[in-house]
C-alpha positions in Angstrom: 31.1 -10.0 -29.4 32.3 -6.7 -31.1 32.2 -8.4 -34.5 28.7 -9.8 -33.8 27.4 -6.3 -32.8 29.0 -4.6 -35.8 27.6 -7.2 -38.1 24.1 -7.0 -36.7 24.1 -3.2 -37.0 25.5 -3.3 -40.6 22.8 -5.8 -41.6 20.0 -3.7 -40.1 19.1 -6.3 -37.5 20.1 -4.1 -34.5 20.7 -0.6 -33.3 23.6 0.4 -31.0 24.3 3.3 -28.7 27.7 4.0 -27.3 28.6 3.8 -23.6 31.5 5.3 -21.7 33.7 2.3 -22.3 33.2 2.5 -26.1 33.8 6.2 -26.0 37.1 5.7 -24.2 38.1 3.0 -26.6 37.3 5.3 -29.6 39.5 8.0 -28.1 42.3 5.5 -27.6 42.1 4.3 -31.2 42.3 8.0 -32.4 45.6 8.3 -30.5 44.3 10.3 -27.6 45.9 9.9 -24.2 43.6 7.9 -22.0 44.1 5.8 -18.8 44.2 2.1 -19.7 42.0 0.9 -16.9 38.6 -0.8 -16.2 39.1 -3.5 -18.8 40.5 -1.4 -21.5 43.9 -3.1 -21.4 42.3 -6.5 -22.1 40.3 -5.0 -25.0 43.4 -3.4 -26.5 45.2 -6.8 -26.2 42.4 -8.5 -28.0 42.4 -5.9 -30.8 46.1 -6.4 -31.3 45.6 -10.1 -31.8 42.7 -9.4 -34.3 44.9 -6.9 -36.2 47.3 -9.7 -37.0 44.6 -11.8 -38.7 42.6 -8.8 -40.1 44.7 -5.6 -40.5 41.6 -3.5 -41.3 39.5 -4.6 -38.3 40.8 -2.0 -35.9 40.1 0.8 -38.3 36.5 -0.6 -38.8 36.1 -0.6 -35.0 37.2 3.0 -34.8 34.8 4.1 -37.6 32.0 2.1 -36.1 32.3 3.8 -32.7 32.6 7.2 -34.2 29.4 6.6 -36.2 27.3 5.8 -33.1 24.7 8.4 -32.0 24.3 9.3 -28.3 20.7 8.1 -28.1 17.7 6.8 -30.1 14.1 8.1 -30.0 12.0 5.2 -31.2 8.4 4.1 -31.6 7.1 7.5 -32.5 8.7 9.1 -29.5 7.4 6.6 -27.0 10.8 5.0 -26.3 14.3 6.6 -25.7 17.4 4.3 -25.5 20.8 5.5 -24.3 23.6 4.2 -22.1 23.3 6.3 -18.9 19.9 7.8 -19.0 18.6 11.1 -20.4 16.2 13.7 -19.0 13.2 14.7 -21.2 14.7 18.1 -22.1 17.5 16.3 -24.0 15.4 13.9 -26.0 16.1 14.2 -29.7 18.7 16.8 -29.3 22.4 16.8 -30.2 25.1 18.7 -28.3 28.1 18.0 -26.2 26.1 18.2 -23.0 23.5 15.8 -24.4 26.1 13.3 -25.4 27.9 13.6 -22.1 24.8 12.9 -20.1 23.9 9.9 -22.4 27.4 8.4 -22.0 28.2 9.2 -18.3 25.0 10.4 -16.6 25.2 13.1 -14.0 26.9 13.1 -10.6 26.5 15.1 -7.4 30.2 15.9 -7.2 30.6 13.6 -4.2 32.2 10.2 -3.9 30.9 7.2 -1.9 32.8 5.0 0.6 34.2 2.9 -2.3 35.7 6.0 -4.0 33.1 6.0 -6.8 31.2 9.1 -7.9 27.7 9.4 -6.4 25.1 9.4 -9.3 22.5 12.1 -9.3 19.1 10.3 -9.2 17.7 11.9 -12.3 15.1 9.1 -12.8 13.4 10.1 -9.5 12.6 13.5 -11.0 11.7 12.2 -14.5 8.1 12.9 -15.6 8.5 12.5 -19.4 6.1 10.8 -21.7 8.7 8.6 -23.3 10.0 5.5 -21.6 13.8 5.8 -21.1 15.8 2.5 -21.2 19.4 2.7 -20.1 22.2 1.0 -18.1 25.6 2.2 -16.9 24.9 1.8 -13.1 24.6 -1.8 -12.0 21.5 -2.7 -10.0 20.5 -6.2 -8.6 17.1 -6.1 -10.3 15.7 -4.1 -13.2 12.5 -2.3 -12.2 10.5 0.6 -13.5 10.8 4.0 -11.9 8.8 7.0 -13.3 8.7 5.4 -16.8 12.5 4.7 -16.8 14.3 1.4 -16.3 18.0 0.5 -15.9 18.8 -2.8 -17.5 22.3 -3.1 -16.2 22.0 -6.0 -13.7 25.7 -6.6 -13.3 26.3 -9.5 -15.6 30.0 -8.9 -15.7 30.0 -8.9 -11.8 28.2 -12.2 -11.7 24.7 -10.8 -11.7 22.3 -11.2 -14.7 21.9 -10.3 -18.3 18.6 -8.5 -18.7 16.6 -7.5 -21.8 13.4 -5.6 -22.3 10.8 -6.6 -24.8 9.1 -3.6 -26.4 6.3 -2.6 -26.6 5.2 -5.4 -24.2 7.5 -4.0 -21.5 8.4 -7.5 -20.5 11.7 -8.3 -18.8 13.8 -11.4 -19.8 17.0 -12.3 -17.9 19.5 -15.1 -17.6 22.2 -15.5 -14.8 25.8 -14.8 -15.5 28.0 -17.8 -16.3 30.4 -16.6 -13.6 31.9 -13.5 -12.0 34.0 -12.0 -14.9 35.2 -9.1 -12.9 35.1 -8.4 -9.2 33.2 -5.2 -8.5 34.7 -2.4 -6.5 31.2 -1.8 -4.9 29.1 -4.9 -4.0 25.8 -5.2 -5.9 23.9 -5.9 -2.6 24.3 -5.0 1.0 22.9 -6.3 4.3 21.2 -3.0 5.0 17.3 -2.9 4.6 16.6 -2.8 0.9 20.2 -3.6 0.0 19.3 -7.0 -1.5 16.8 -5.4 -3.9 18.4 -2.1 -4.7 19.9 0.7 -2.7 19.3 0.7 1.1 16.7 2.9 2.7 17.8 6.5 3.0 16.4 9.1 5.4 16.4 11.5 2.4 13.7 9.5 0.8 11.1 10.5 3.4 12.4 13.6 5.2 11.0 17.0 4.4 8.3 17.9 1.9 7.9 15.1 -0.6 6.0 14.4 -3.8 5.0 10.8 -4.5 4.1 9.9 -8.1 1.2 7.5 -8.3 -0.3 5.9 -11.4 -3.9 6.3 -10.2 -3.9 9.9 -8.9 -0.8 11.6 -10.2 1.4 13.5 -7.9 0.5 13.5 -4.1 2.3 15.9 -1.8 3.4 15.1 1.7 4.0 18.1 4.0 7.3 18.4 5.9 5.5 18.4 9.3 3.5 15.3 8.5 6.6 13.5 7.3 8.3 14.3 10.6 5.4 12.8 12.6 5.4 9.7 10.4 9.2 9.3 10.9 8.7 9.3 14.6 6.2 6.4 14.4 8.1 4.5 11.7 11.5 4.7 13.4 10.3 3.8 16.9 7.3 1.6 16.7 6.7 0.1 13.3 7.6 -3.4 12.1 10.7 -4.0 10.0 10.1 -1.9 6.8 11.0 -4.9 4.7 7.8 -6.6 5.9 5.7 -3.4 5.7 4.3 -3.4 2.2 1.0 -1.7 2.7 -1.0 0.6 5.1 -4.7 0.8 4.7 -6.3 4.2 3.9 -8.7 6.1 6.2 -12.4 5.8 5.3 -14.9 8.6 5.0 -18.4 8.1 6.5 -21.5 8.4 4.3 -23.0 11.9 3.9 -24.9 13.1 6.9 -28.4 11.6 7.0 -31.6 13.6 6.9 -33.6 10.6 8.2 -35.6 11.6 11.3 -34.5 15.3 11.1 -35.9 17.2 14.0 -36.6 14.0 16.0 -34.6 12.2 18.6 -34.5 8.8 20.3 -38.3 8.5 20.2 -38.7 8.6 16.4 -35.3 7.1 15.4 -33.3 10.1 14.1 -30.1 9.0 12.3 -26.8 10.7 11.8 -25.7 8.1 9.2 -28.0 6.1 7.0 -27.4 3.8 4.0 -29.8 5.8 1.7 -27.1 8.5 1.5 -24.4 6.0 0.5 -26.5 4.5 -2.2 -27.5 7.9 -3.6 -23.9 9.1 -3.6 -22.6 6.1 -5.6 -25.6 6.3 -8.0 -24.6 10.0 -8.6 -21.0 8.8 -9.3 -22.3 6.4 -12.0 -21.8 3.2 -9.8 -24.8 1.0 -10.3 -23.7 -2.1 -8.2 -22.4 -1.8 -4.7 -21.6 -4.4 -2.1 -22.6 -3.9 1.5 -20.1 -5.6 3.8 -20.7 -6.2 7.5 -18.4 -3.9 9.5 -16.7 -6.0 12.2 -16.0 -4.1 15.4 -12.4 -4.9 15.9 -9.0 -3.4 15.0 -7.7 -3.2 11.4 -4.9 -5.7 10.7 -2.8 -6.4 7.7 -1.2 -9.9 7.5 1.8 -10.8 5.3 1.6 -14.6 5.0 4.4 -16.6 3.4 4.5 -20.3 2.6 7.4 -20.8 5.1 10.0 -19.0 7.0 12.7 -19.6 4.3 10.6 -17.9 1.7 9.9 -15.0 4.1 13.6 -14.6 4.7 14.5 -14.8 1.0 11.8 -12.6 -0.4 11.3 -10.1 2.4 14.3 -10.3 4.6 12.3 -11.6 7.6 14.2 -12.5 10.7 15.0 -16.2 11.4 11.8 -18.2 12.3 9.4 -15.5 11.1 7.0 -16.5 8.3 5.4 -13.1 7.9 4.0 -10.4 10.0 0.7 -8.9 11.3 0.6 -5.2 11.8 -1.9 -2.5 12.7 -3.1 0.3 10.3 -0.2 2.4 11.5 2.4 -0.2 10.9 2.9 -1.3 14.5 3.2 -5.0 15.4 -0.4 -6.2 16.2 0.8 -8.7 18.9 3.6 -8.1 21.4 4.1 -11.9 21.5 6.0 -13.2 18.5 4.7 -16.7 19.1 1.1 -15.5 19.0 1.8 -13.9 15.7 3.2 -17.1 14.3 0.2 -19.1 15.7 -2.2 -16.9 13.8 0.0 -17.0 10.6 0.1 -20.8 10.9 -3.7 -21.0 10.8 -3.8 -18.6 7.8 -1.1 -20.5 6.0 -2.8 -23.9 6.5 -6.2 -22.5 5.4 -4.6 -21.2 2.2 -3.0 -24.6 1.6 -6.1 -26.6 2.3 -8.3 -24.3 0.2 -6.0 -24.6 -2.8 -5.4 -20.8 -3.0 -1.6 -21.0 -3.0 -1.8 -23.0 -6.2 -4.8 -21.1 -7.7 -3.2 -17.7 -7.2 0.2 -19.0 -8.2 2.0 -17.3 -5.4 4.3 -18.1 -2.4 3.2 -15.0 -0.4 0.0 -13.1 0.1 -1.0 -9.8 1.7 -4.4 -9.9 3.5 -6.6 -7.1 4.9 -8.7 -8.0 7.9 -10.3 -7.1 11.2 -9.0 -8.7 14.4 -11.5 -9.0 17.3 -12.4 -8.3 20.0 -12.0 -4.6 20.0 -10.7 -4.8 23.5 -7.7 -6.8 22.2 -5.9 -3.6 21.1 -8.1 -0.9 22.7 -8.1 -2.0 26.3 -6.5 1.2 27.5 -9.0 3.3 25.6 -11.9 1.3 26.9 -10.7 1.4 30.5 -9.8 5.0 30.7 -12.4 6.6 28.5 -15.5 4.5 27.9 -15.6 2.4 31.0 -15.1 5.5 33.1 -18.2 7.1 31.7 -20.2 4.0 32.3 -18.9 3.6 35.8 -19.7 7.2 36.6 -23.3 6.9 35.3 -23.9 3.8 37.3 -22.7 5.5 40.4 -24.7 8.7 40.0 -28.0 8.0 38.3 -29.5 5.4 40.8 -29.1 7.9 43.7 -30.4 10.9 41.5 -33.4 8.9 40.4 -34.2 7.7 43.9 -34.1 11.2 45.3 -36.3 12.6 42.5 -38.8 9.8 42.8 -38.9 10.3 46.6 -39.5 14.1 46.0 -42.3 13.3 43.5 -43.9 10.9 46.0 -44.0 13.7 48.5 -45.9 15.9 46.1 -43.0 18.0 44.8 -43.3 19.0 41.1 -40.2 17.4 39.6 -41.9 15.3 36.8 -40.1 17.2 34.0 -36.7 16.9 35.7 -37.3 13.3 36.6 -38.3 12.4 33.0 -35.1 14.1 31.7 -32.9 12.2 34.2 -34.5 8.9 33.3 -33.8 9.6 29.7 -30.2 10.4 30.5 -29.9 7.2 32.6 -31.3 5.2 29.7 -28.8 6.8 27.3 -25.9 6.1 29.6 -27.0 2.4 29.9 -27.2 2.2 26.1 -23.7 3.7 25.9 -22.4 1.0 28.2 -24.2 -1.8 26.3 -22.8 -0.4 23.0 -19.1 -0.8 23.9 -19.5 -4.0 26.0 -20.7 -5.9 22.9 -17.2 -5.6 21.4 -15.3 -6.8 24.5 -14.6 -10.4 25.7 -11.7 -12.2 27.4 -8.8 -13.5 25.4 -6.2 -16.1 26.5 -3.4 -16.4 24.0 -5.0 -17.4 20.7 -8.3 -18.5 22.4 -11.0 -15.9 21.9 -9.3 -14.1 19.0 -11.4 -13.9 15.8 -10.1 -12.7 12.5 -12.3 -11.5 9.6 -10.4 -11.2 6.4 -12.2 -9.2 3.7 -9.7 -8.6 0.9 -6.6 -10.3 -0.6 -4.5 -7.2 -1.4 -1.6 -8.6 -3.4 0.2 -11.8 -4.4 3.4 -12.3 -6.3 3.2 -10.3 -9.5 -0.4 -9.0 -9.1 -2.2 -6.3 -7.2 -5.5 -8.0 -6.5 -7.0 -4.9 -4.9 -7.5 -3.5 -8.4 -7.8 -6.8 -10.3 -10.6 -8.7 -8.4 -14.2 -7.4 -7.7 -15.2 -7.6 -4.0 -17.6 -10.5 -4.5 -14.9 -12.6 -6.0 -12.5 -11.6 -3.2 -14.9 -12.6 -0.5 -15.7 -15.9 -2.4 -12.0 -16.8 -2.2 -11.9 -15.8 1.5 -15.0 -18.0 2.2 -13.0 -20.9 0.9 -10.2 -20.1 3.4 -12.7 -20.0 6.2 -14.3 -23.2 5.3 -10.9 -24.9 5.0 -9.8 -23.9 8.5 -9.2 -26.9 10.6 -10.1 -27.0 14.3 -7.3 -27.0 16.9 -5.4 -30.2 17.3 -6.6 -30.8 20.8 -10.2 -30.2 19.8 -10.6 -27.2 22.0 -11.0 -23.5 21.2 -13.1 -21.7 18.7 -12.0 -21.2 15.1 -9.9 -18.1 14.3 -11.5 -17.1 11.0 -14.8 -15.4 10.8 -16.9 -14.7 7.7 -18.1 -11.3 6.5 -21.8 -11.1 5.7 -22.6 -9.0 2.7 -25.4 -7.9 0.3 -25.2 -6.6 -3.3 -27.4 -3.6 -4.0 -28.4 -2.1 -7.3 -28.4 1.6 -6.7 -30.8 2.3 -9.6 -33.4 -0.2 -8.3 -35.7 1.1 -5.5 -36.6 -2.3 -4.3 -32.9 -3.3 -4.1 -32.1 -0.1 -2.2 -34.9 -0.7 0.2 -33.6 -4.2 0.8 -30.2 -2.8 1.5 -31.6 -0.3 4.1 -33.5 -3.2 5.8 -30.4 -5.3 5.9 -28.5 -2.5 7.6 -31.3 -1.9 10.1 -31.5 -5.6 11.0 -27.7 -5.8 11.3 -27.4 -2.8 13.6 -30.5 -3.8 15.6 -28.8 -7.0 16.7 -25.6 -5.2 17.9 -23.7 -4.9 14.6 -21.4 -1.8 14.2 -22.7 -1.1 10.8 -21.6 -1.7 7.2 -19.1 -0.6 4.6 -20.6 0.2 1.2 -18.1 -0.3 -1.7 -18.3 -0.3 -5.5 -18.7 -4.0 -6.4 -16.0 -3.8 -9.0 -13.5 -2.4 -6.4 -11.4 0.0 -8.5 -13.7 2.5 -10.2 -13.4 5.9 -11.8 -16.0 8.6 -12.5 -16.9 9.7 -16.0 -14.4 12.5 -15.7 -11.6 10.1 -14.8 -11.4 10.9 -11.1 -11.4 8.1 -8.5 -14.6 7.0 -6.8 -14.4 6.6 -3.1 -13.3 3.0 -2.5 -15.8 2.6 0.3 -17.9 4.6 2.8 -18.8 3.5 6.3 -22.3 3.6 7.5 -22.3 3.1 11.2 -25.3 2.0 13.3 -27.3 4.4 15.5 -26.4 2.7 18.7 -22.7 2.2 17.8 -22.4 6.0 17.2 -23.0 6.5 20.9 -19.4 5.3 21.5 -18.2 8.0 19.0 -20.4 11.0 19.8 -21.4 10.3 23.5 -24.4 8.8 25.3 -26.8 11.6 24.6 -26.0 12.3 20.9 -29.4 11.1 19.7 -31.2 14.0 21.5 -32.8 16.3 18.9 -30.7 19.3 19.8 -27.5 17.3 19.6 -28.4 15.6 16.4 -29.2 18.9 14.7 -25.8 20.2 15.8 -23.9 17.1 14.8 -25.4 17.0 11.4 -23.3 20.0 10.5 -20.3 17.8 9.5 -17.6 18.9 7.2 -16.6 15.8 5.2 -14.6 17.3 2.3 -11.2 17.0 3.9 -11.9 13.5 5.1 -13.0 12.4 1.7 -9.9 14.0 0.0 -7.6 12.3 2.6 -9.3 8.9 2.0 -8.8 9.2 -1.8 -5.1 10.3 -1.5 -4.3 7.5 1.0 -6.2 5.0 -1.2 -4.1 6.0 -4.3 -0.9 5.7 -2.3 -1.9 2.3 -0.9 -2.6 1.1 -4.5 0.8 2.4 -5.6 2.5 0.6 -2.8 0.7 -2.7 -3.7 1.7 -2.2 -7.4 5.3 -1.7 -6.5 5.3 -4.6 -4.1 3.7 -7.0 -6.5 6.0 -6.0 -9.3 9.0 -6.6 -7.2 10.3 -3.1 -7.1 13.1 -2.2 -4.7 12.2 -1.7 -1.1 12.8 2.0 -1.0 10.2 2.5 -3.8 7.6 0.5 -1.9 8.5 2.2 1.4 8.1 5.6 -0.2 4.4 5.1 -0.8 3.8 3.3 2.5 5.5 6.1 4.4 3.4 8.7 2.6 0.1 7.0 3.8 1.3 7.2 7.4 2.4 10.8 7.0 -1.0 11.8 5.7 -2.6 10.2 8.7 -1.2 13.1 10.8 -3.2 15.7 8.8 -5.7 17.3 11.2 -9.2 15.9 10.7 -12.2 15.3 13.0 -11.4 11.9 14.6 -15.1 11.1 15.0 -15.6 10.9 11.2 
């Protein structure tokens, strides 16, 4: 091998940088005192044999090693290659410190449980323009981190030999023929993340953190928010190996001026689609898609082809073929069997629709709404909303009867009676509003699931790759492919999402979008979400466009703002809404979510995926008006 490398370099077919082992061999050949360990004895023995056949070979080896430079800066400064990694401040420089870092890297001064030095994670802090390609520290899988990549995948320890094609940034690897040398430290561990890199570490998420994202740069997480997320993640969340994504919060549309100064009688609105269409038009987004907003609870489903694949790829426990979790990472169902029943329906629909083959994947991450709302919000309904409804039904009949009796006796109470009748009507409308989203559920019977986006598959982040109309077309095929229950009883699980595409620069199209929303909400719908049709969009100045804004119906908002919110004096007060922080939060969480999906799809180590997922949960604890 040494002859091959020396010959390739001499002919101009290759470049070579030294590593710590070559440096040690070079010092030995110069007569320096070194410890003959870590394979050096075998190398010296081989060189002695070569010396017999070729007396000059050892001297050529010594000269070759001495001629090697610490690192190369290639492709006009876009690529740096060295043995152990190199911070940007050392690129293109020569000194003892630079050479030492290139050969050995940097350590913390500590040793691990195997007696090996703990490497300082310089790549986690790297923000340089040049891609840095290095090795030295074996890792089970090569993956990019902040524009750096370690290609040492432990071939000598029975791992793989990995190469990088540049500038394509494509990885090529082959398995080792055998274990050539038993490692002191195992390449993998049973700890979460240990099969795909180092295990999860509390230091990754504790304290103030900066997460580097490819779509929004650096996003800060405050220490107090990280502490709140750690409480939820450590006590309530699903296994982090199965938690590849948390959905971002969503800002409402700008406050409507429709019906300003009016109340229930003339249809005053707090939210109206005209504001959403105007905002996207101002951002340069011509086509938007209006999607029916299902009144349920947000659910993210990780669906694998089978339990074996789920265990191999994600470390799922025996028998689990995926997971379904809430928007804060908690298991959606307490019953594991119910989770598997829902996953089985999804898996079969994917198979029968041909999407497994078409998307060329064995796993899929799905964003959806699970209904009814009462399925997860029963406590909230019983203790907050139902209590208001029950109190109004107990109070208003007696109040109205007393006032009507007084009026019949000639007492002037007409104004008060009219006001109380309006209040009773508002309270009844409030009760009707939340009752629409509640119905009994018995196991899987009664549950409806409305998928609306395929987030990621093996090797691809579809949240940025596919427009929303194409996403929903694929999901429609899943819904159509769903088979009825084997016994012929029970409703189907999957529900479609109604939608309409609107041209924000066409008045007729905008008017049609407004009518569609009015019809949807008049028949009991919660409202709609307005999104750029292309999905991932930037403004002319490069900033991200809101991925979606919610436009909730007038009657639904009674649940949020109270039975009497439509009264003129209340509407005027509620129209003073401060949306700036909510919009900022939505964009930051969106960028972090996309980063998590990119890392998951590209097969990055668990700790890298978890870093972005955890940050979304941490930002959720930032103070913001919960009604928005």
